C-alpha positions as CSV (number, residue, x, y, z in Angstrom):
1,C,8.7,112.9,85.8
2,E,12.0,111.4,86.7
3,A,12.4,109.3,89.9
4,D,11.7,111.0,93.2
5,H,9.5,113.6,91.6
6,Y,5.7,113.8,91.3
7,L,3.2,115.5,89.0
8,T,1.4,118.4,90.5
9,E,-0.6,121.4,89.1
10,D,0.9,124.8,88.8
11,A,-1.7,127.2,90.3
12,D,-0.7,130.0,87.9
13,S,-0.7,128.1,84.6
14,G,-3.2,125.3,85.5
15,K,-0.7,122.8,84.0
16,N,1.2,120.0,85.6
17,Y,4.9,120.2,86.4
18,C,7.4,117.9,88.2
19,E,8.0,118.7,91.9
20,A,10.8,117.1,93.9
21,C,9.6,114.7,96.6
22,P,10.1,115.8,100.2
23,A,13.4,114.7,101.9
24,G,13.2,111.1,102.9
25,S,10.4,110.2,100.5
26,T,10.6,108.5,97.1
27,S,8.7,108.0,93.9
28,S,9.2,105.9,90.8
29,D,9.5,107.8,87.6
30,G,6.5,108.3,85.3
31,S,3.1,109.9,86.0
32,S,3.0,109.5,89.8
33,T,1.1,112.2,91.7
34,T,2.3,111.2,95.1
35,C,5.6,110.3,96.9
36,T,6.1,107.3,99.2
37,C,6.7,108.4,102.8
38,G,8.3,106.3,105.5
39,G,6.7,104.4,108.4
40,T,3.4,105.6,109.7
41,Q,3.2,108.6,107.4
42,Y,1.1,109.6,104.4
43,F,1.6,112.0,101.5
44,E,-0.7,115.1,101.4
45,D,-0.3,118.6,100.0
46,G,3.3,118.0,98.9
47,E,4.6,116.8,102.3
48,C,4.8,113.7,104.5
49,K,2.4,113.9,107.4
50,A,2.4,111.7,110.5
51,C,-0.5,109.4,111.3
52,P,-2.0,110.0,114.8
53,S,0.0,108.7,117.7
54,T,-0.6,104.9,118.4
55,S,-2.2,104.5,114.9
56,T,-0.6,102.1,112.3
57,C,-0.6,101.5,108.6
58,P,-1.8,98.1,107.5
59,S,0.8,98.0,104.8
60,P,3.3,100.7,105.6
61,P,3.5,103.4,104.5
62,C,0.0,104.7,104.4
63,S,-1.1,106.2,101.0
64,A,-3.6,108.6,102.6
65,L,-4.8,109.8,106.0
66,T,-7.8,107.3,105.7
67,E,-5.3,104.4,105.8
68,C,-4.0,105.4,109.2
69,T,-5.7,102.9,111.6
70,C,-6.5,103.5,115.3
71,P,-5.9,100.3,117.3
72,A,-8.6,98.1,118.9
73,N,-10.3,99.6,122.0
74,H,-9.7,103.2,120.7
75,Y,-12.0,105.6,119.0
76,V,-11.1,108.2,116.3
77,E,-11.3,111.8,117.7
78,K,-11.0,115.1,115.9
79,S,-10.2,118.4,117.5
80,G,-9.9,121.3,115.0
81,N,-7.8,119.9,112.2
82,S,-6.0,117.3,114.4
83,W,-6.9,113.6,114.6
84,S,-6.1,111.3,117.5
85,C,-6.8,107.8,118.7
86,T,-8.4,108.0,122.2
87,A,-8.5,104.9,124.4
88,C,-11.9,103.6,125.5
89,K,-12.4,103.3,129.3
90,T,-10.9,100.3,130.9
91,G,-12.7,97.1,130.0
92,Q,-14.6,98.6,127.1
93,T,-14.0,97.2,123.7
94,K,-14.1,98.4,120.1
95,A,-12.8,97.2,116.8
96,A,-9.8,99.0,115.1
97,S,-11.0,101.8,112.8
98,N,-9.6,104.0,110.1
99,V,-8.9,107.7,110.7
100,G,-10.9,110.2,108.7
101,T,-14.4,109.9,110.3
102,A,-14.7,111.4,113.7
103,Q,-16.2,109.2,116.5
104,D,-16.8,109.7,120.2
105,A,-16.8,107.6,123.4
106,T,-20.2,106.2,122.7
107,T,-18.7,104.0,119.9
108,C,-17.0,101.9,122.6
109,N,-18.8,98.8,123.7
110,A,-19.7,98.5,127.4
111,A,-17.5,96.4,129.6
112,T,-19.2,93.2,130.9
113,S,-16.4,91.7,133.0
114,C,-13.5,93.2,135.0
115,E,-10.3,91.8,136.4
116,A,-9.9,91.3,140.2
117,N,-10.0,94.5,142.4
118,H,-12.0,96.4,139.8
119,Y,-15.8,96.9,139.6
120,L,-18.3,97.8,136.9
121,T,-19.6,101.3,136.9
122,L,-21.3,103.7,134.5
123,D,-19.2,106.2,132.5
124,D,-21.7,109.0,132.8
125,G,-19.4,112.0,133.0
126,N,-19.4,114.9,130.5
127,G,-18.5,113.4,127.1
128,G,-18.7,109.9,128.6
129,S,-19.9,106.8,126.8
130,N,-22.8,106.3,129.1
131,K,-21.8,102.7,129.2
132,N,-20.2,100.5,131.9
133,Y,-16.4,100.4,132.3
134,C,-14.0,98.8,134.9
135,K,-12.8,101.1,137.7
136,V,-10.1,100.2,140.2
137,C,-11.3,99.6,143.7
138,P,-10.3,102.2,146.4
139,A,-7.0,101.5,148.2
140,G,-7.5,98.8,150.8
141,T,-10.6,97.2,149.3
142,T,-11.0,94.2,147.1
143,S,-13.3,92.6,144.5
144,D,-13.4,89.3,142.8
145,G,-13.8,91.0,139.4
146,G,-16.2,89.6,136.9
147,S,-19.5,91.4,136.8
148,S,-19.2,92.8,140.4
149,T,-20.5,96.4,140.8
150,T,-19.1,96.8,144.3
151,C,-15.8,96.5,146.2
152,T,-15.5,94.8,149.6
153,C,-14.6,97.3,152.3
154,G,-13.3,96.5,155.8
155,G,-15.0,96.3,159.1
156,T,-18.2,98.4,159.7
157,Q,-18.1,100.0,156.3
158,Y,-20.1,99.8,153.1
159,F,-19.4,100.6,149.4
160,E,-21.3,103.5,147.8
161,D,-20.5,106.0,145.0
162,G,-17.1,104.5,144.4
163,E,-15.8,104.7,148.0
164,C,-16.0,103.0,151.4
165,K,-18.2,104.8,153.9
166,A,-18.4,104.2,157.6
167,C,-21.6,102.9,159.2
168,P,-22.9,105.1,161.9
169,S,-21.1,105.1,165.2
170,T,-22.2,102.1,167.5
171,S,-23.8,100.3,164.6
172,T,-22.5,96.9,163.4
173,C,-22.5,94.7,160.4
174,P,-24.2,91.3,160.8
175,S,-21.6,89.7,158.6
176,P,-18.8,92.2,158.2
177,P,-18.3,94.1,156.0
178,C,-21.7,95.5,155.1
179,S,-22.7,95.4,151.5
180,A,-24.8,98.6,151.7
181,L,-25.9,101.3,154.2
182,T,-29.1,99.3,154.9
183,E,-27.0,96.4,156.4
184,C,-25.6,98.7,159.0
185,T,-27.5,97.8,162.2
186,C,-28.2,100.1,165.2
187,P,-27.9,98.1,168.4
188,A,-30.8,97.2,170.7
189,N,-32.3,100.1,172.7
190,H,-31.3,102.6,170.0
191,Y,-33.3,104.2,167.2
192,V,-32.2,105.3,163.7
193,E,-32.0,109.0,163.3
194,K,-31.2,111.1,160.2
195,S,-30.0,114.7,160.1
196,G,-29.4,116.0,156.6
197,N,-27.5,113.3,154.9
198,S,-26.0,111.8,158.1
199,W,-27.4,108.8,159.9
200,S,-26.9,108.0,163.6
201,C,-27.9,105.5,166.2
202,T,-29.4,107.4,169.1
203,A,-29.9,105.8,172.5
204,C,-33.4,105.4,173.9
205,K,-34.0,107.0,177.3
206,T,-32.8,105.0,180.3
207,G,-35.0,101.9,180.9
208,Q,-36.7,102.1,177.5
209,T,-36.3,99.2,175.1
210,K,-36.2,98.6,171.4
211,A,-35.1,95.9,169.1
212,A,-32.0,96.4,166.9
213,S,-32.8,97.9,163.5
214,N,-31.2,98.5,160.2
215,V,-30.1,102.0,159.1
216,G,-31.8,103.5,156.1
217,T,-35.3,104.3,157.5
218,A,-35.4,107.2,159.9
219,Q,-37.1,106.6,163.3
């Protein structure tokens, strides 16, 4: 073929003929069966197709879909006939990978350390990686980062299930804030009571005495 044309088979005759390259693409003359597309595109079925968003071509342009490369810390996802590069959860890592083989969140490596004001928690939701990732601490709380699995709440609060929860009324923290529910302490002359999922410090009858006790075991 002459320049900017490519050899392709005629479905009716079963014989090759020369087809013009799509607008914006080129080919050298001769026996080329593809055209060279621009940027992060590849040639397929007689047209230039875009690589998935955020993917790159190692030596642009890509010669095929399988040369499109998802960046580090992303996995290759396929939905129907569409490919995409999906980011791993914050703090998780993964090497760059070529498009063409579907992956899922489990191909991301677990986070082992987080930046300040984040904590390590398990990505166990539907379709999750079932591996740790870094989640931002709730507003008004802090963490030193690293391998911390909690955030530091204020006053008589403790961190649980990704949020700061208040200790029962009248209870205190020996060294505020509390690191867990079991550090909340009912004062002397009170006993720990549980109703459903709620804890409380209930006063003993007048004149009765009792040592202070930690919440977490019903009395």
